[in-house]
C-alpha positions in Angstrom: 0.0 0.0 0.0 1.3 3.4 -0.9 2.5 5.5 2.0 4.0 9.0 2.4 7.5 9.8 3.4 7.7 9.5 7.2 10.4 12.2 7.6 8.4 14.6 5.4 5.1 13.7 7.0 6.1 13.8 10.6 9.3 15.9 10.6 8.0 19.3 9.7 7.2 21.9 12.4 3.5 22.1 11.7 2.9 18.4 12.3 5.6 17.9 15.0 4.2 20.6 17.3 0.8 18.8 17.3 2.4 16.0 19.4 3.0 18.5 22.1 -0.4 20.2 21.8 -2.1 16.8 21.7 -0.3 16.0 25.0 -1.4 19.3 26.5 -5.0 18.5 25.4 -5.0 15.0 26.9 -3.3 15.7 30.2 -6.2 17.1 32.2 -8.8 14.5 31.3 -7.9 11.7 33.7 -7.2 14.3 36.5 -10.9 15.1 36.6 -12.1 11.5 35.9 -10.4 8.2 36.7 -7.4 9.6 38.7 -9.7 11.8 40.7 -12.0 8.9 41.4 -9.0 6.9 42.6 -8.1 9.8 45.0 -11.7 9.9 46.3 -11.7 6.2 46.9 -8.3 6.4 48.7 -9.8 9.1 51.0 -12.8 6.8 51.6 -15.4 9.3 50.2 -18.9 7.8 50.0 -19.4 5.8 46.8 -22.6 7.5 46.0 -20.9 10.9 46.1 -18.0 9.5 43.9 -20.6 8.6 41.3 -21.9 12.1 41.2 -18.4 13.4 40.4 -18.8 12.0 36.9 -20.9 15.1 36.2 -17.8 17.2 36.2 -17.2 15.9 32.7 -20.2 17.7 31.3 -18.2 20.6 29.8 -16.7 18.1 27.3 -20.2 17.4 26.0 -21.3 21.0 26.1 -18.2 22.8 24.7 -19.9 23.7 21.4 -22.0 26.3 23.2 -19.1 28.6 24.0 -16.9 27.7 21.1 -18.2 30.7 19.1 -16.5 33.0 21.6 -13.1 31.6 20.5 -13.9 32.1 16.8 -15.0 35.7 17.4 -12.4 37.1 19.8 -8.6 37.1 19.4 -6.3 37.6 22.4 -3.7 40.4 21.9 -0.8 38.0 22.1 0.4 35.1 20.0 -2.3 35.2 17.4 -5.9 34.0 17.0 -5.5 30.5 18.2 -2.2 30.3 20.1 -3.1 33.3 22.2 -6.1 31.4 23.5 -4.2 28.1 23.9 -1.4 29.5 26.1 -3.8 31.6 28.2 -5.9 28.5 28.9 -2.8 26.4 29.6 -1.6 28.8 32.3 -5.1 28.8 33.9 -5.3 25.0 33.7 -2.0 24.7 35.5 -3.3 26.9 38.3 -6.7 25.0 38.4 -5.0 21.6 38.7 -2.7 22.9 41.4 -5.6 24.3 43.4 -7.6 21.1 42.8 -4.8 19.2 44.5 -4.8 21.5 47.5 -8.5 20.7 48.3 -9.5 18.1 50.8 -12.1 15.5 49.5 -13.0 14.5 53.0 -13.6 17.9 54.6 -14.6 20.0 51.5 -15.9 17.6 48.8 -18.0 20.4 47.2 -14.9 22.5 46.8 -13.1 19.6 45.2 -16.1 19.2 42.8 -16.1 22.9 42.0 -12.3 22.8 41.3 -12.7 19.7 39.2 -15.5 21.3 37.2 -13.4 24.5 36.6 -10.5 22.3 35.5 -12.8 20.3 33.1 -14.3 23.5 31.7 -10.8 24.9 31.0 -9.7 21.5 29.5 -12.7 21.4 27.2 -12.0 25.0 26.1 -8.4 24.1 25.4 -9.6 21.2 23.2 -11.8 23.6 21.2 -8.9 25.9 20.4 -6.3 23.2 19.8 -8.6 21.4 17.4 -9.2 24.6 15.6 -5.5 25.4 15.5 -4.8 22.0 14.1 -7.3 22.4 11.3 -6.0 25.9 10.5 -2.3 25.2 10.5 -2.2 22.0 8.4 -1.9 21.9 4.7 -4.3 19.5 2.9 -1.7 16.7 2.5 -0.8 17.0 6.2 -4.3 16.4 7.6 -3.6 12.7 8.1 -0.2 12.9 9.7 -1.4 15.9 11.8 -4.4 13.9 13.1 -2.1 11.0 13.9 0.5 13.2 15.7 -2.1 14.9 17.9 -3.6 11.5 18.7 -0.2 10.1 19.8 0.4 13.1 22.1 -3.1 12.8 23.5 -2.8 9.1 24.4 0.7 9.6 25.9 -0.7 12.3 28.2 -3.5 10.0 29.3 -0.9 7.5 30.4 1.0 10.2 32.4 -2.1 11.7 34.1 -3.7 8.2 34.4 -1.3 5.3 35.0 1.7 7.3 36.1 -0.3 9.5 38.5 -1.7 6.4 40.1 1.7 4.8 40.5 3.1 8.0 42.0 0.2 8.2 44.5 1.6 5.1 46.2 4.8 7.0 46.9 3.7 10.5 47.6 0.7 12.5 48.8 -2.1 13.1 46.3 -1.6 16.9 46.6 2.0 16.4 45.5 0.9 14.3 42.5 -1.5 17.0 41.4 1.2 19.7 42.0 3.5 17.7 39.7 0.8 17.4 37.0 0.2 21.2 37.3 3.9 21.7 36.6 3.8 19.4 33.5 0.8 21.4 32.3 2.8 24.6 32.7 5.7 23.2 30.8 3.3 22.4 27.9 3.2 26.1 27.2 6.6 25.6 25.5 4.8 23.6 22.8 2.5 26.6 22.1 5.4 29.0 22.0 7.2 26.8 19.4 4.1 26.2 17.3 4.0 28.2 14.0 1.2 30.5 13.0 -1.1 29.3 10.2 0.1 30.2 6.8 -3.2 31.6 5.7 -4.5 34.6 7.6 -8.2 34.3 8.3 -10.5 37.2 9.1 -12.5 36.2 12.2 -16.3 36.8 12.5 -17.1 40.5 12.9 -19.7 40.0 15.6 -20.8 37.4 18.1 -24.0 37.0 16.0 -21.9 36.0 13.0 -19.8 33.7 15.2 -22.9 31.8 16.3 -24.9 31.8 13.1 -22.1 31.8 10.6 -20.8 28.2 11.3 -24.4 26.8 11.0 -25.1 28.8 7.9 -21.8 27.8 6.3 -22.3 24.2 7.0 -26.0 23.7 6.3 -26.0 25.6 3.0 -24.2 22.6 1.5 -26.2 20.1 -0.4 -26.5 17.0 1.6 -25.5 18.6 4.9 -28.0 16.6 7.0 -27.0 13.4 5.2 -23.3 14.2 6.1 -24.2 14.4 9.8 -25.9 10.9 9.5 -22.7 9.6 7.9 -20.6 11.1 10.7 -22.9 9.4 13.1 -22.7 5.9 11.6 -19.3 5.6 9.9 -17.7 3.9 12.9 -20.8 2.2 14.2 -19.3 -1.3 13.9 -16.3 -0.3 16.0 -18.5 1.5 18.6 -20.6 -1.6 18.9 -17.6 -3.9 19.4 -15.6 -1.5 21.7 -18.5 -0.9 24.0 -18.5 -4.6 25.0 -14.8 -5.6 24.7 -13.9 -5.4 28.4 -17.0 -7.3 29.7 -16.4 -9.9 26.9 -12.8 -10.5 27.9 -13.7 -10.8 31.6 -16.7 -13.0 30.8 -14.6 -15.6 28.9 -12.2 -16.0 31.7 -9.4 -13.4 31.4 -8.3 -11.8 34.7 -8.5 -8.0 35.3 -4.6 -8.0 35.1 -4.8 -9.7 31.7 -7.4 -7.1 30.5 -5.4 -4.2 31.9 -2.1 -5.3 30.4 -3.2 -6.5 27.0 -6.4 -4.5 26.2 -5.2 -1.3 27.8 -1.4 -1.1 27.6 -0.7 -3.3 24.5 -3.9 -2.0 23.0 -2.7 1.6 23.4 0.7 0.8 21.9 -0.9 -0.8 18.8 -3.4 2.0 18.5 -0.5 4.5 18.3 1.2 2.3 15.7 -2.0 2.1 13.7 -2.5 5.9 14.0 1.0 6.7 12.8 0.9 4.2 9.9 -2.5 5.5 9.0 -1.4 9.1 9.0 1.4 8.3 6.6 -0.9 6.2 4.3 -3.4 9.1 4.2 -0.5 11.4 3.1 0.2 8.9 0.2 -3.3 8.0 -1.0 -5.5 10.8 0.2 -8.3 11.1 2.8 -11.1 9.6 0.6 -9.3 6.4 -0.3 -8.1 6.0 3.3 -11.7 6.2 4.5 -12.5 3.3 2.2 -9.4 1.1 3.0 -9.4 1.8 6.7 -13.2 1.6 6.9 -13.2 -2.0 5.5 -10.1 -2.9 7.6 -11.6 -1.7 10.9 -14.9 -3.5 10.2 -13.3 -6.8 9.2 -10.9 -6.6 12.2 -14.0 -7.3 14.5 -13.9 -10.9 13.1 -10.8 -11.3 15.2 -13.0 -10.9 18.3 -15.4 -13.4 16.9 -12.5 -15.8 16.5 -11.5 -15.2 20.1 -15.0 -15.8 21.3 -15.0 -19.2 19.5 -11.5 -20.1 20.8 -12.1 -19.0 24.3 -9.4 -18.0 26.8 -6.1 -18.0 25.0 -3.3 -15.4 25.5 -1.9 -15.7 22.0 -5.3 -15.3 20.5 -6.0 -12.3 22.8 -2.8 -10.5 21.6 -3.7 -11.1 18.0 -7.3 -10.0 18.4 -6.5 -6.8 20.4 -3.5 -6.0 18.1 -5.5 -6.3 14.9 -8.5 -4.4 16.3 -6.5 -1.5 17.7 -4.1 -1.1 14.7 -7.1 -1.0 12.3 -9.1 1.2 14.6 -6.1 3.6 14.9 -5.8 3.9 11.2 -9.6 4.5 10.9 -9.5 7.2 13.6 -6.7 9.0 11.7 -8.6 9.1 8.5 -11.9 10.1 10.1 -10.4 13.0 12.1 -8.6 14.2 8.9 -12.0 14.0 7.1 -13.8 16.0 9.9 -11.0 18.7 9.7 -11.5 18.9 5.9 -15.2 19.8 6.4 -14.5 22.9 8.5 -14.7 26.5 7.2 -11.5 28.2 8.5 -13.4 31.2 9.7 -15.4 29.0 12.1 -13.1 26.0 12.8 -13.5 26.2 16.6 -17.3 26.0 16.4 -17.7 23.7 13.4 -15.2 21.1 14.7 -16.7 21.2 18.2 -20.2 20.7 16.7 -19.1 17.8 14.5 -17.2 16.0 17.3 -20.0 16.6 19.8 -22.5 15.1 17.3 -20.2 12.1 16.9 -19.8 11.7 20.7 -23.6 11.7 21.1 -23.9 9.0 18.5 -21.3 6.9 20.3 -23.1 7.2 23.7 -26.5 6.4 22.2 -25.3 3.5 20.1 -23.4 2.0 23.0 -26.4 2.0 25.4 -28.3 -1.1 24.1 -25.2 -3.2 23.3 -25.2 -5.1 26.6 -28.7 -6.4 26.0 -27.9 -7.2 22.4 -24.7 -9.1 23.3 -26.6 -11.0 26.0 -29.3 -12.0 23.5 -27.0 -13.0 20.6 -24.0 -14.5 22.4 -20.5 -13.2 21.9 -19.6 -14.9 18.5 -22.7 -13.7 16.8 -22.5 -10.3 18.5 -19.1 -9.5 17.1 -20.0 -10.9 13.7 -23.0 -8.6 13.6 -20.7 -5.7 14.5 -18.8 -6.3 11.2 -22.0 -5.8 9.2 -23.1 -2.8 11.3 -20.3 -0.9 9.5 -22.0 -1.5 6.1 -24.3 1.6 6.1 -21.4 4.0 6.7 -19.3 2.3 4.1 -22.2 2.6 1.6 -22.3 6.4 2.2 -18.7 6.7 1.2 -19.7 6.7 -2.4 -21.6 10.0 -1.7 -19.3 11.8 0.6 -15.8 10.4 -0.1 -15.8 9.0 -3.6 -12.7 6.8 -4.3 -11.4 9.2 -7.0 -12.0 12.3 -4.9 -9.4 14.2 -2.9 -9.6 15.8 0.5 -11.0 19.3 0.9 -11.7 19.5 -2.8 -14.0 16.4 -2.8 -15.9 17.8 0.1 -16.3 21.2 -1.6 -17.6 19.4 -4.7 -20.4 17.8 -2.6 -21.1 21.2 -1.0 -21.5 22.9 -4.3 -23.9 20.4 -5.9 
């Protein structure tokens, strides 16, 4: 299969800086989710109260509502996107530090408030970094750029997730959060080193234009609603399988340690490999063809889970199944993120990208909800086989929105102009 030149794809400043910005984007997530939950459990906070702490993640789902502010207003330093990024990074560092200084036992509401502020700033950072990535990359760099950002993001989740938990066995939690705040502050260096986009874009002239412009720009396209449906279902087969992978592995006899080491650690490494390989292939064959190739690959890879369900508990089969599933999934993610970036109008990238990814996230949550009952009814081998065919509707829509002989942004523009 044709690939790009890895040094050219990943060695230039525009793409390389996205590893660091992706790291900055991913670092706060676990600190307000799994790592925070571990801290609360350690401090023997009531389990029902710990469950309520999941609500601090709401800003990630609602970020589209304040994204127009970041399209409309430009800070007086470092440009339209980088000015926002570095300002939020400094505030995030302070918020994480203050979160670590709170006491979950004596002041749980204050911890919840600090975590909510941290999540709000983190979601805001995601908005602007996603917009910057879309603005700064050339068309042939969308795949490698998406892959680079994903690698940085996943590395950060290991640092603020696994590493933070390990450190908590050797130092107080407030020291762990203080250290993470310092890492967040160091991330400002990535922003300072990142280049400005080559094309200067005039931002919306009013808040009204910043709110209405992205919707008008998107929905004036022919097939705009169909495009949203495509975004919703393109990865349906993978969503279906991923939602039940951990219960499946535990159900057929693997231990929690097996699942943690293979499905999480090995799975993460193979996802990174798939993402990087996918980004280079996208550079070589284009976004549209990559959506076809990786779409079929990530769908068919679910048959490896069917095979594992038939074989039963087998460590070699587990490594093969998880490896194939995550490599193909990583390639598919790189192509799909590149495709979403190609849809955005550069005047409104913050709002449009937030809107598209929020819509995709809603689809993932809704689609995952009934999967437990379906798996219980069908049995594991049939369930994972059905997940392969669940990808068919999304693949069929590729002929409309990503024709094989189309390009990247140009192909999307052709659809919009019909």
